[in-house]
C-alpha positions, 0 to 999 in steps of 0.5 A, a space after each residue: 500500500 502506497 502512502 503519500 510521504 506527507 501522510 507518512 510523516 504525519 503518521 510517524 509524528 503521531 506515533 512518536 507523540 503517543 509514545 512521548 505522552 505515554 512515557 512522560 505520563 508513566 514516568 511522572 506517575 512513578 516520580 510522584 509515588 516512587 516509593 510505592 512503585 519501588 515497593 510494588 516492584 520489590 514484591 513482584 514474583 519475577 523481579 524482586 531481587 532487581 527491584 532497586 536498579 530496575 525501578 531507576 532504570 525504567 524511569 530513566 529509560 522512559 524519560 530518555 526515549 521520550 526525549 529521543 522521539 522529540 529530536 528528528 535526528 534520533 527518532 529512529 533510534 527512539 522507536 527501536 528503544 520504545 519497541 524494545 521496552 514495550 516488548 519487555 513490558 509485554 513479556 513481563 505481563 505474559 510471564 506474570 499471568 502464566 508463570 508467576 505465583 501472583 500478580 502485583 501492580 507496578 505501573 502508575 496512574 490510570 494504567 494501574 486501574 487496568 486488568 492485566 489482560 487489558 494491560 497486555 493488549 494495551 502494550 501490544 497495541 503500542 508494540 504494533 505502533 512502534 513497528 508501524 513507525 519503523 516500517 514507515 521510517 525505513 520506507 522513506 529510506 528506500 525511497 531515497 535509494 537505500 535498500 533497508 527492508 532486509 536490514 529492518 527485519 533483522 534489526 526488529 528480530 534482534 530487538 525482540 530476541 534481546 528483549 525476551 532474553 533480558 526478561 527471562 534472565 531477570 526472572 530466573 536469576 530473581 527466582 533462584 535468589 529469592 528462594 535460596 539466597 534471599 536478600 530479605 525481600 518478601 513475596 506477598 501473593 494475593 490472599 493466601 489466607 482469607 478470614 472466614 469466621 470469628 468467635 468472641 471468647 470473652 477473655 484473652 487468657 486462651 491458648 492453643 492446646 492442639 488439633 485433633 479430628 477436625 477440631 481446634 482445642 484451646 486451654 485457659 491460663 486462668 482456668 487450667 482445667 477448662 478446655 473448649 473446642 470448635 470445628 473449622 467454622 467455629 460453630 460446633 462449640 464444646 466446653 469441657 472440664 478435666 476431671 483431676 484430683 491435684 493431691 495438693 501438687 504445687 502447680 505454677 504453670 499448667 498447660 494442656 496439650 492435645 495429641 490424637 485421642 489423648 490430652 496431657 496435663 503438664 507442668 515442668 516446674 514441679 515437674 509432672 505429666 498426667 495423661 488422659 483420653 479426650 473421650 471422657 476428659 479424665 486424668 487416667 495416669 501420671 507419667 513417671 520419671 519425667 524431667 524438669 522442663 519449661 517447654 514441651 510438645 507431644 511427639 506421639 501419645 507415648 513421648 514428648 520433646 522438651 526444653 530444659 536448663 542444664 543444672 551446671 550453668 543453666 544453659 538451655 538444652 533439648 531432650 526427648 522423654 519417652 514413657 512407652 515401656 520404661 521411662 527414658 530421658 535423652 538430652 542433646 546439649 548440642 541441639 541449641 547453639 550458645 552465642 552469649 549466655 546460653 539462656 536468653 540467646 537460645 530462647 525460642 519456640 519448640 515445635 513438632 511436625 507429625 507428618 515429617 517426624 521432625 523437631 523444629 526449634 526457632 530462636 526468638 532473637 536470631 534468624 535461625 531454626 533447627 530441624 532434628 529427628 524425633 530422638 533429638 539429633 540435629 539434622 540441619 540448621 536453616 535461616 529465616 530471611 531477615 539478616 539478624 544472625 546474632 542475638 541483639 541482647 544485653 545480659 547482666 549477671 546479678 550478685 546472687 548468680 542470676 542472669 537477666 536482660 539489662 536492656 530490651 532485646 530485638 525480637 526477630 521471630 515472635 510466634 511460630 507454627 508448623 504444619 506438615 512440611 511448612 514452617 510459619 513464622 510471625 516475624 518482627 523485622 521489616 524487609 526491603 520494599 515494605 510499607 510501614 502502614 502494613 506493619 502498623 495494621 497487621 502481623 507478617 507471617 513468613 512461610 518456609 518449606 522445611 524439607 526444601 530449606 527454602 522461603 516460599 511466601 509471606 502474608 498479613 494477618 490483620 488486627 482487630 480494633 487495634 489488637 494484633 496477633 497473640 498466637 496462631 495455629 495452622 492445619 492443612 485447611 485453616 490458620 487460626 489466630 488469637 487476637 485479643 478476645 477473638 478467635 479468627 479462622 482463616 481459610 487456607 487458599 490454593 496458592 498456599 495449600 499447594 505448598 503442602 507436600 505430604 511425605 511419600 509414605 503417607 501417599 502410599 496409604 
């Protein structure tokens, strides 16, 4: 189709003008809200690791291309650059839609209001405009006697291959770094958990005792023999009272732990462990030979993993107490690693994954958790994604020999839960590219795959009426949160549920 040179020049000018308007508007929007733009890039499932330099590069390139398109001498180069950038944007959106774990937004202004499929069509339209502009530019060259058609085709293919390769390289390097060498950048997929139900417990003295046969059990610090349970919808409410004669035992800190069809009544300061069936809530026997402990978690119905203090220097140790036939206690004094005092610096949370048959211990004040077998042998150590590898605590030694904190410590990991192969950690440390207002309104949960030793994702659990997360418990279908007097049931959605991996032995059943 032959187009008059004057009309062709007008079309080229219109195409250049549209690109100038697009890039100047987009860059202005980014400059006005640059922090938010950088945060959105930082939470992208494709470009997280490269967010800092990409945010500045995109802004600079958009402004530079707009300037080049305004200068007649550099219009051709500007159109090639515009084509390359729009091809990159288009491939990025295509990969977000088909390969990304979630879809962020990192545009600006009215472009941010577009759906991602609409945005892809919008970008492809501008790709076509750039191609049309280049073809018309080279048609002018042909009319001047320069055989440019073959040269144009090669250049366009080169630009497209370069653009696709650049985006693919950024994606694969970012994915590898995020999961294995995370530089403290969190991934926030769209709603991995969704609040479904809420129950007013009237009091804030409840704690999670355990989970069995589709029911969540809560104990009460103020009323140690009182147990309540509910189904996943928090509607089938049951209140129980444990039948037990204390025989004037000097209890100081009683907890109820649920394991299968049994419950354990424990107090490590006495120390005593009693057991009974949840079918009648009667204490049936006292377990003999139990050690002193300050934390305990059931492994099965005949053994518990516990944390205690060494009698010589009060350093914390982890052990396993078994009472199947003859009571037996096994300590592993090397399970926890001392950094300063062996007491406060090793403080943390003790968990057990029944599906993996593994003990997990996560420190409060440093970015490390330990994975051990059911006998207390350390299998491996792994890090959470924050950078606090050393406990930031100050310890004072009193004249009577006691050790105490002399200044507030930096809490790194405040709460934790384990379900199958996933470790859920309530972090207290803000990562890169995160908005302060999100931290003010919610609690951030980081998810790790224990077996793969990788960080998977993060999500927010929002507070209620100014109250934030007290503790939480995770099952394969729900995350339960205690916030003030409220018990909240969050449904686990497919993008998180798909991360659960049941061991092969369970798949063979």
